[in-house]
N, C-alpha and C positions, 0 to 999 in steps of 0.2 A: 587616680588616673595613672595608667601605666605608660612608660616611655621606653622605647626599644633602642638600644645602642649595640655596637659590636665590641665584644670583649677582646682583650689582648690575645686570647687564644683563638680568635676569629669565630667565636660562637655568639649568636645573638643573645643579648641579655636584656630582660625586661625588668624595670624597676618602678616602684611606686614613688612618684614625685613628691608626695606629701611626707614621706619618711626620710627624705634627704636632709642631713644636718650640716654637711660641709662638702665643698667641691674644690679641688686643687689641681693645678697642672703638675704633671710628672713627665719624665723623659719619654715614656712610652705612650702618652696620651693624657687622659684626665682621670683622676681618682675621685670616686663618688663615695662619700661616707654616710653611714646610717647609724642609728643608735646601737649601743651595746658592742662597740668595737668592730662592727661589720663594715666591709667596704668592697668595691669592685673597681677595677681599672678598665677603662674603655679607650678605644683608639681615636675617637672624635676629639677635636681640639676643645679647650675650655669654653671659648665663646659659643660654640655650637651647642655644647651640653647645657650651658646656662640658658640659652635661648629656648631650647626644647623644653627644659624644666619649667621655665616661666610661662611659655605658651600653654603648656598643659595645665598649670595651676590657675591660669586666667580663664580657661575654657569654662563655659557654663556647665554646671553639674546637672545631670538629668535626674 
């Protein structure tokens, strides 16, 4: 399931919630990490990102 956030460059960023391996707060927002050293920094606060990811992962799969 994809979740959309706003990147620090003000561009919408869609991520696959199932691929997230680590989430951390940074001065510019929240860094979302994936496998193989990939990451994206978004402007939303950490709590909002975690809630969106959890809500998506709890949603029933079609």
